[in-house]
N, C-alpha and C positions, 0 to 999 in steps of 0.2 A: 704186369701188363696182361690184359684180357683180350682174347681173340673172339670175334663174333663169328658164329657158324651159320652159314646159309642153309636153311631148311628147304627141302624140296617136297612139295605137296602134289599128290596125284590130281589129275584133271577132275576125277570123280569127287574127290574131297573138296576141291574148290567149288565145283558146281553145287554140291550139297550145302556148303557154307553160304553161298550166295542165295540159294533157294530158301534157306532158313531165314536169312535176313529179310528177304523180300516177301516172305509169307505173312508177315504181320507188321503193320505200321508202328506198333509199340516197341518193336525190337530196335536196338541201337547197335551201331558198329562196334562200339566199345564192349557192350554186353556180350554179343555173339562172339567177338574175338576172344574175350576173356574165357568164355565157356569152352571154346575150341582150342585155346592155346595159340592163337594167331594174333599178331598185332592189328590194331585198329586200321592203320594205314595199309597194311597188306590186304585186309578184307575190303577196304574202300577201293583199292585198285582192282580187285577181282570184280566187284560190283560194277565199277565204271566200265571195265572191259566187257562184261556181259551185256550191259545196257547198250554199249556201242555196237556189239555183235548183233543184237536183236533189234536195234533201232528204237528201243524203248526210251521215252523221255525220262530225264533225271528225277522228276518229281513222282513218278509212278512207283508205288511201293506195294504192289499186290492187289488184292481184291478191294474194291470200294465198298462202303457201307450200304445197307439196304436203302432203296429209295422208297419213301413213303408218300402216298398221294394224300392231298388234303380233302378228305371226305370220309364217309362212313366206311368202316372196315368190318367185315363180317368175322365172327370168331373162327370160322373155318380158314379164312385167309391168314389170320393171325397165327393159327396153329401151323399152317403150311410154311409160313415165313420162319417161325421158330424151329420147325423141323429142318428147313434148309440151312439155317444158321448152325444148328447142332451137328448136322452132317459135315458142314464145312469145318467146324471146330474139330471133329473127329479126324478128318483128313489131315488137318494141320498138325494135330498131335501125333498121328501116325508117321507123318513125314519127319517131324522133329525127333521122334524116337528112333527112326531108322538112321537119321543123320548121326545121332549120338552113338548108336551102335557101331556104325562104320568108323566114326572118329575113335572110339575106344579100341576097336580092332586095329586101326592104323597105328595108334600110339602104343598099343601093346606089342605090336610087331617091331616098332622102332627101338624099343629098349633091348639092350644086349647085356644081360646080367650074367 
């Protein structure tokens, strides 16, 4: 007979996991959960709780895509838009890296060899 152990996660770890999920619409609960060692349902509950706390609608998943106007676009505005997107991508990657560092630190401290 196997006993299931309840894991306890810090509020910071939960917040980071939710932020990672919400940071990009291509992320899935299953993928993020697998990467962090958390079940999909646990992560889903954390996301629901955060949305309820902030009053965010359930469909909102982070930043929306760029809005393009139907008309002529100067090369300068194209470059500015690309620069904005690249800076957003850098922020996203830095956030993900920090979350993974914290998760690694958390799980390294959890082992008692």
